[in-house]
C-alpha positions in Angstrom: 191.4 226.7 -144.5 189.7 223.7 -146.1 187.6 224.1 -149.3 184.1 222.7 -149.4 184.0 220.8 -152.7 180.6 220.3 -154.4 181.4 217.4 -156.6 183.5 214.2 -156.7 185.7 215.9 -159.3 186.5 218.7 -156.9 187.1 216.1 -154.2 189.5 214.2 -156.4 191.5 217.3 -157.1 191.8 218.1 -153.4 192.7 214.5 -152.5 195.5 214.4 -155.0 196.8 217.8 -154.1 196.9 217.0 -150.3 198.3 213.5 -150.7 195.2 211.8 -149.2 195.6 208.0 -149.4 192.6 206.9 -147.4 189.1 208.3 -146.6 186.5 207.5 -144.0 183.0 207.1 -145.2 181.3 207.9 -141.9 177.6 208.1 -140.7 175.8 208.1 -137.4 173.0 206.1 -136.0 170.4 207.2 -133.4 172.8 207.6 -130.5 175.2 209.6 -132.7 177.9 206.9 -132.7 180.1 207.5 -135.7 180.4 204.4 -137.9 182.9 204.3 -140.8 184.7 202.3 -143.4 188.2 203.1 -144.4 188.4 203.3 -148.2 191.7 203.6 -150.2 191.7 206.9 -152.2 192.1 205.1 -155.5 188.5 203.9 -154.9 187.2 207.4 -154.2 185.0 207.5 -157.3 183.6 204.0 -156.4 182.4 205.1 -153.0 180.8 208.2 -154.4 179.0 206.2 -157.1 177.9 203.2 -155.0 178.5 204.1 -151.4 180.3 202.2 -148.7 178.4 199.1 -147.7 177.5 198.1 -144.2 175.4 195.5 -142.4 173.0 198.1 -140.9 171.9 196.0 -138.0 175.5 195.8 -136.7 175.9 199.6 -136.7 173.5 200.4 -134.0 169.9 201.9 -133.9 169.3 202.4 -137.6 166.0 200.6 -138.0 167.4 197.3 -139.4 167.4 193.7 -138.4 169.9 191.0 -139.3 167.7 190.0 -142.2 167.6 193.4 -143.9 169.6 194.4 -147.0 172.9 196.2 -146.6 173.0 200.0 -146.2 175.1 202.2 -148.4 176.8 205.3 -146.9 176.9 207.9 -149.6 179.5 210.7 -149.1 178.6 214.4 -149.1 181.4 216.1 -151.0 180.9 219.3 -149.0 181.7 217.5 -145.8 185.3 216.7 -146.9 187.4 216.9 -143.7 191.1 216.2 -143.7 192.2 214.5 -140.4 194.7 217.0 -139.0 196.9 214.6 -137.1 196.9 212.0 -139.9 197.8 214.0 -143.1 197.0 211.1 -145.5 193.5 210.6 -144.2 190.2 212.4 -144.7 186.6 211.9 -143.6 183.2 212.4 -145.4 179.9 212.6 -143.5 177.5 210.3 -145.3 173.8 209.9 -145.9 172.5 206.4 -145.5 170.7 204.7 -148.5 169.1 201.3 -148.9 168.5 199.8 -152.3 169.1 203.2 -153.9 166.7 205.2 -151.7 167.4 207.5 -148.8 167.0 205.6 -145.6 164.5 207.4 -143.3 166.2 206.1 -140.1 169.3 208.1 -141.0 169.6 211.1 -138.6 171.4 213.2 -141.1 168.7 212.6 -143.7 166.0 213.4 -141.2 167.7 216.8 -140.5 168.2 217.5 -144.2 164.5 216.8 -144.8 163.5 219.3 -142.2 166.0 221.8 -143.5 164.3 221.4 -146.9 161.0 222.3 -145.4 162.5 225.5 -144.0 164.1 226.3 -147.3 160.7 226.0 -149.0 159.6 228.9 -146.8 162.7 230.8 -147.7 164.7 230.1 -144.5 168.1 228.6 -143.6 168.4 227.4 -140.0 171.9 228.3 -138.7 173.2 227.0 -135.4 176.3 227.0 -133.2 176.8 224.2 -130.7 179.0 224.4 -127.6 180.3 220.9 -126.9 181.5 220.6 -123.3 183.6 217.6 -122.3 185.7 216.2 -119.4 189.2 215.0 -119.6 189.4 211.9 -117.3 191.7 209.1 -116.4 190.7 205.5 -116.1 191.5 204.0 -112.7 192.5 200.4 -112.1 189.0 199.5 -110.8 187.5 200.7 -114.1 186.1 204.0 -112.7 187.2 207.4 -113.8 188.7 210.4 -112.1 189.5 213.9 -113.3 192.7 213.7 -115.4 194.5 216.6 -113.7 195.1 215.8 -110.0 195.7 219.6 -109.3 192.3 220.6 -110.7 190.6 220.7 -107.3 189.2 224.2 -106.9 185.6 224.5 -105.6 184.9 227.1 -108.4 187.3 226.1 -111.2 185.4 227.8 -114.1 187.8 229.9 -116.3 190.8 228.9 -114.0 193.9 230.0 -115.8 196.2 227.6 -114.1 194.1 224.5 -114.9 193.7 225.7 -118.5 197.5 226.2 -118.7 198.2 222.6 -117.5 196.1 221.4 -120.5 197.7 224.0 -122.8 199.1 221.4 -125.3 195.8 219.6 -125.6 193.6 222.7 -125.9 195.8 224.6 -128.3 196.2 221.6 -130.5 192.5 221.2 -130.6 192.1 224.9 -131.4 194.7 224.8 -134.2 193.0 221.8 -135.8 189.5 223.5 -135.7 190.9 226.6 -137.4 193.0 224.6 -139.8 189.7 222.9 -140.9 188.1 226.3 -141.6 185.8 226.2 -138.6 187.3 229.3 -137.0 187.8 228.5 -133.4 187.3 231.7 -131.4 187.4 230.7 -127.7 188.6 228.0 -125.4 188.1 227.7 -121.7 188.0 225.7 -118.5 184.4 225.1 -117.7 182.5 225.0 -114.5 183.5 221.6 -113.3 187.0 220.2 -112.4 188.4 218.6 -115.5 185.8 220.1 -117.9 186.6 222.2 -121.0 185.0 223.8 -124.0 186.3 224.8 -127.4 184.0 226.9 -129.6 183.9 227.3 -133.4 181.7 229.6 -135.5 178.1 228.7 -136.4 176.9 227.5 -139.8 173.9 225.9 -141.4 172.5 223.2 -139.1 173.7 220.2 -141.2 177.3 221.6 -141.5 177.4 222.3 -137.7 176.1 218.8 -136.9 178.7 217.3 -139.2 181.4 219.3 -137.4 180.1 218.3 -133.9 180.4 214.6 -134.8 184.0 215.1 -136.0 184.8 217.4 -133.0 183.8 214.6 -130.6 185.9 212.1 -132.6 188.8 214.6 -132.6 188.6 215.2 -128.8 188.5 211.4 -128.1 191.5 210.7 -130.4 193.6 213.5 -128.9 192.8 212.4 -125.4 193.6 208.8 -126.1 196.9 209.7 -127.6 197.8 211.2 -124.2 196.6 208.3 -122.2 193.4 210.0 -121.2 189.7 209.3 -121.6 187.4 212.2 -122.9 183.7 212.1 -122.3 180.7 214.2 -123.4 178.4 212.2 -121.1 175.8 214.6 -119.6 176.7 213.8 -115.9 179.7 211.6 -115.4 180.4 212.9 -111.8 177.4 213.3 -109.4 179.1 216.3 -107.6 180.2 218.2 -110.7 178.4 220.3 -113.3 177.4 218.2 -116.4 178.2 218.5 -120.1 176.0 220.6 -122.2 175.7 221.0 -126.0 174.1 224.4 -125.9 172.4 225.3 -129.3 172.6 228.9 -130.5 169.9 229.4 -133.2 168.7 231.8 -135.8 166.8 231.8 -139.1 168.4 233.4 -142.2 166.9 234.5 -145.5 167.8 231.9 -148.1 168.3 234.4 -150.8 170.0 237.3 -149.1 171.8 235.5 -146.3 170.5 238.0 -143.7 169.5 237.2 -140.1 165.8 237.2 -139.9 165.8 237.1 -136.0 167.5 240.5 -135.6 165.5 243.7 -135.1 167.2 246.7 -133.5 163.8 248.3 -132.8 162.5 245.3 -130.8 160.1 246.8 -128.2 161.0 244.2 -125.7 164.6 245.3 -125.9 166.3 242.1 -126.8 167.0 242.9 -130.5 164.7 240.1 -131.7 162.3 240.3 -134.6 158.6 239.4 -134.5 159.5 236.3 -136.5 162.1 235.4 -134.0 159.6 235.7 -131.1 157.1 233.4 -132.9 159.9 230.9 -133.4 160.7 231.1 -129.7 157.1 230.6 -128.9 157.2 227.3 -130.7 160.4 226.3 -129.0 158.8 226.9 -125.6 155.5 225.2 -126.7 157.2 222.0 -127.7 160.1 221.9 -125.2 158.6 219.4 -122.8 158.4 216.9 -125.7 161.5 217.7 -127.7 163.6 217.4 -124.5 163.3 213.6 -125.1 165.6 214.1 -128.1 167.8 216.9 -126.8 168.3 215.2 -123.5 168.2 211.7 -124.8 169.6 209.4 -122.1 168.7 208.3 -118.5 171.8 210.1 -117.4 170.7 213.4 -119.0 168.2 213.9 -116.2 170.9 213.8 -113.5 172.0 217.1 -115.1 168.6 218.6 -115.4 167.4 219.3 -111.8 165.2 221.8 -109.9 166.7 224.2 -107.4 170.1 224.2 -105.8 172.5 221.6 -107.3 175.3 219.7 -105.5 177.9 221.7 -107.5 178.2 225.5 -107.8 175.5 225.7 -110.5 173.8 223.3 -112.9 173.9 225.8 -115.8 171.1 223.5 -117.1 167.8 225.2 -116.3 164.6 223.0 -116.3 162.3 226.0 -116.4 160.4 226.4 -119.6 161.0 230.2 -120.0 163.2 232.6 -121.7 165.1 235.7 -120.6 167.8 238.2 -121.5 171.4 237.3 -120.9 170.3 235.1 -118.0 171.7 231.7 -117.6 169.0 230.5 -115.2 166.5 230.4 -118.0 166.0 227.5 -120.4 166.4 230.0 -123.3 168.9 232.8 -123.0 169.2 235.7 -125.4 173.0 236.3 -125.3 172.9 238.9 -128.2 170.5 240.4 -130.7 169.4 238.0 -133.4 169.8 234.7 -131.7 168.6 232.4 -128.9 170.5 229.8 -126.9 168.8 226.6 -125.6 170.9 225.6 -122.5 169.1 222.3 -121.8 170.6 220.3 -124.7 173.3 218.0 -123.4 176.5 216.2 -124.6 174.7 213.0 -125.4 172.4 214.5 -127.9 172.5 213.4 -131.5 173.2 216.8 -133.1 171.2 216.0 -136.3 168.1 214.9 -134.4 168.4 217.7 -131.8 168.5 220.4 -134.6 165.6 218.7 -136.3 163.2 218.9 -133.4 164.2 222.4 -132.4 163.7 223.7 -136.0 160.4 221.9 -136.3 159.2 223.4 -133.0 160.2 226.9 -134.1 158.6 226.7 -137.5 155.4 225.6 -135.8 155.6 228.7 -133.7 155.9 230.8 -136.8 153.0 229.0 -138.5 150.7 229.7 -135.5 152.2 233.1 -134.5 152.9 231.9 -131.0 153.8 234.6 -128.5 156.4 233.7 -125.8 155.3 236.6 -123.6 157.8 239.0 -122.0 161.2 237.8 -120.9 161.5 236.4 -117.4 163.8 238.6 -115.4 164.2 236.4 -112.3 166.8 234.1 -110.8 165.0 230.8 -111.5 167.3 228.8 -109.2 166.0 230.8 -106.2 162.3 231.1 -107.2 160.1 228.6 -105.3 158.3 226.1 -107.4 154.9 227.4 -106.1 155.8 230.9 -107.4 156.8 229.4 -110.8 153.5 227.7 -111.0 151.8 231.0 -110.2 153.7 232.7 -113.0 152.7 229.9 -115.4 156.3 228.6 -115.8 156.3 224.9 -116.6 159.1 222.5 -115.7 160.8 220.1 -118.0 160.1 216.4 -117.4 162.2 214.9 -114.6 163.3 211.7 -116.3 163.7 210.1 -119.7 160.5 208.1 -119.5 158.2 211.1 -118.9 160.1 213.0 -121.7 159.6 210.2 -124.2 155.9 209.9 -123.3 155.5 213.6 -124.1 157.5 213.2 -127.3 155.4 210.4 -128.6 152.3 212.6 -128.3 153.7 215.6 -130.1 152.2 215.6 -133.6 154.5 218.4 -134.9 157.6 216.5 -133.9 156.1 213.3 -135.2 155.8 214.9 -138.7 159.3 216.4 -138.5 161.0 213.1 -137.7 159.3 211.4 -140.7 157.8 208.1 -141.8 159.7 204.8 -142.1 159.0 201.6 -143.9 157.6 200.2 -140.6 155.6 203.3 -139.4 157.0 206.5 -138.1 160.4 207.3 -136.8 159.2 208.9 -133.6 157.6 205.6 -132.5 160.8 203.7 -133.3 162.8 206.3 -131.3 160.5 206.2 -128.4 160.5 202.4 -128.3 164.3 202.4 -128.2 164.3 205.0 -125.4 161.6 203.2 -123.3 163.7 200.0 -123.5 166.7 202.0 -122.3 164.7 203.4 -119.4 163.4 199.8 -118.6 167.0 198.5 -118.6 168.1 201.2 -116.2 165.0 200.9 -114.0 165.5 197.2 -113.5 169.0 197.7 -112.2 169.6 197.7 -108.4 172.1 200.4 -107.5 174.5 200.7 -104.6 172.5 203.7 -103.4 169.4 201.5 -103.1 171.2 198.8 -101.2 172.8 201.3 -98.8 169.5 203.2 -98.4 167.1 200.3 -97.9 169.0 197.1 -96.9 168.8 197.6 -93.1 165.8 199.8 -93.1 163.1 197.2 -93.7 
């Protein structure tokens, strides 16, 4: 179990006790890529006082050009994370500052600002995130294949034999999660060949997002040490189920630490409070816009499809509706007191994803939005015409449409905040529209095969 220190003095004590010689000062940019500097532990107090310096333009999408002043990554002492396989190394999640001020392009800062708005209302937003991933092997031609050549079942989900063949990898990952105090409670082979999931207990949204970033790093490092390539890409194989980052969410009382979404007397029978239903109403109201953040890449929309998929099931509903313990709905209610958004995928920046979901839910509370009764149907088998008759919307079918919706959403605009050059939502949407344009201008093998001899 790892303590969560609250000051540099407490950090110094832990560093000395554990024999930590180096620390990573780590932050993420828009895409969630972890950037870091390796700092000798004898300079620990310096990095807490002044931060680790970076040329921000070089780190990724962080709102800087080559002419801008350096950024400083300021460590959060509570994020202290010993690196389990490297006993003399630890990591800190950092907030980005520029010239002594919080940098509004920093995803962690954006989420902390939204969490502060919730806290002002007496709420703490708690989430769990289920990060699915593939274990693959690089082929000589640069393409990938499933790492385990025996993992070939048509329906491999929960396959004991395939899980056993990765026993060393999965159990090492599990032990590390619990060693860090995250409390790993389940590990499984997921729906696709070569796909796995390892779950740890929920916490406040900032802490969970910090852990997801480190979890991805940990999975990549463990895979590479075994000659493998891990990926959280939403849809790396066209014929297999994609990678989700399902968010389980609830609001808690900031003073009493009690779940405000739970109500055993719920007349709809799901164990959800009136506050929870209003939050859910906001989530559904803003889903067609916030999906531009929670499914943030061109590839994301290869996972989000209508109707029967090429694999056994998409497990990624595009239907803006909620239900009971029903995995064909966008929002599932797996247990009293919480909801699960199943559309969030493995490419999502966890800080930004949590920000927009929280903002949507708080707007639902502000306006007492009613999500209606739970949908009981199998959405995969319901014709689109019937869905329209029921008033069930579909999520956008591609990144460009999602980003256009996002840009028009004033609630999410406010949540993502202002920047020195305008508003973060416009910066984000500009980046994503360029990404779409770059993709759209590529001529694919499919197009050549489809059209070359046709015209």
